C-alpha positions as CSV (number, residue, x, y, z in Angstrom):
1,X,38.1,93.8,-8.5
2,X,39.8,90.4,-8.9
3,X,38.5,87.6,-6.6
4,X,40.0,84.8,-8.6
5,X,40.7,82.7,-5.5
6,X,37.0,82.6,-4.6
7,X,35.7,79.0,-5.4
8,X,32.2,79.4,-4.1
9,X,29.7,82.2,-3.8
10,X,26.5,82.5,-1.7
11,X,23.5,84.4,-3.0
12,X,24.1,87.0,-0.4
13,X,27.7,87.4,-1.3
14,X,26.7,87.7,-5.0
15,X,24.3,90.5,-4.1
16,X,27.0,92.4,-2.3
17,X,29.5,91.9,-5.1
18,X,27.0,93.1,-7.7
19,X,27.1,96.5,-6.0
20,X,30.8,96.9,-6.9
21,X,31.4,99.5,-9.6
22,X,33.9,98.5,-12.2
23,X,35.2,95.2,-13.5
24,X,34.6,92.0,-11.4
25,X,36.6,88.8,-11.9
26,X,35.4,85.6,-10.3
27,X,37.3,83.2,-12.5
28,X,37.7,80.5,-9.8
29,X,34.0,79.8,-9.5
30,X,33.3,76.4,-11.0
31,X,29.5,76.7,-10.5
32,X,26.9,79.4,-10.2
33,X,23.4,79.0,-8.9
34,X,20.5,80.6,-10.7
35,X,20.0,83.0,-7.8
36,X,23.7,83.9,-7.8
37,X,23.4,84.6,-11.5
38,X,20.4,86.8,-11.0
39,X,22.3,88.8,-8.3
40,X,25.5,89.2,-10.4
41,X,23.4,90.2,-13.4
42,X,22.7,93.5,-11.6
43,X,26.5,94.3,-11.6
44,X,27.4,97.2,-13.8
45,X,30.7,96.7,-15.4
46,X,32.8,93.9,-16.9
47,X,32.0,90.5,-15.4
48,X,34.4,87.6,-15.8
49,X,33.2,84.1,-14.9
50,X,35.8,82.1,-16.9
51,X,35.9,79.2,-14.3
52,X,32.3,78.1,-15.1
53,X,32.2,75.0,-17.3
54,X,28.4,75.0,-17.6
55,X,25.5,77.4,-17.2
56,X,21.8,76.6,-16.6
57,X,19.2,78.1,-18.9
58,X,17.9,80.2,-16.0
59,X,21.4,81.5,-15.2
60,X,22.0,82.3,-18.8
61,X,18.7,84.2,-19.0
62,X,19.6,86.2,-15.9
63,X,23.1,87.0,-17.2
64,X,21.7,88.1,-20.5
65,X,20.4,91.2,-18.6
66,X,23.8,92.1,-17.3
67,X,25.1,95.6,-18.3
68,X,28.7,95.3,-19.4
69,X,31.1,92.9,-21.0
70,X,30.6,89.2,-20.0
71,X,33.4,86.6,-20.1
72,X,32.4,83.0,-20.0
73,X,35.5,81.4,-21.7
74,X,35.5,78.3,-19.5
75,X,32.1,77.0,-20.7
76,X,32.5,73.6,-22.4
77,X,28.8,73.1,-23.1
78,X,25.8,75.4,-23.5
79,X,22.2,74.3,-24.3
80,X,20.5,75.9,-27.3
81,X,18.1,77.7,-25.0
82,X,20.9,79.1,-22.9
83,X,22.8,80.2,-26.0
84,X,19.6,81.9,-27.3
85,X,19.2,83.7,-23.9
86,X,22.9,84.8,-23.8
87,X,22.6,86.1,-27.4
88,X,20.2,88.8,-26.1
89,X,23.0,90.3,-24.0
90,X,23.5,93.9,-25.1
91,X,27.3,94.0,-24.5
92,X,30.3,91.9,-25.6
93,X,30.2,88.2,-24.6
94,X,33.4,86.3,-24.7
95,X,33.1,82.5,-25.3
96,X,35.4,79.8,-26.8
97,X,35.1,76.7,-29.0
98,X,31.9,75.0,-29.9
99,X,30.0,77.1,-27.3
100,X,30.9,80.2,-29.3
101,X,29.6,78.6,-32.5
102,X,26.3,77.8,-30.8
103,X,26.1,81.4,-29.4
104,X,27.0,83.0,-32.7
105,X,24.2,81.2,-34.5
106,X,21.7,83.0,-32.2
107,X,23.6,86.3,-32.0
108,X,23.5,86.7,-35.7
109,X,19.7,86.3,-35.8
110,X,19.2,89.0,-33.1
């Protein structure tokens, strides 16, 4: 399901979307709350959040539990702790640039 025109997401909406089976694209979201990340982490299937430019450590920890491919190609920065959390994700994680280098450092040690 592609909802790439959706620019904001409430926690309740995230909970409902997480129940969708199959791929979920929310590439217009520029931010995601920790609670929203916790809800979306329950989604089973590919999850694309390429509009996000940053991610809190709590949100990264939540998304690390997501079952399915995870796309975060819009991230321009990622703390070491957030990268370490995302590296525990069991599926494929798509990242770009220096964020990918930080992530790869932790992924290789897992």
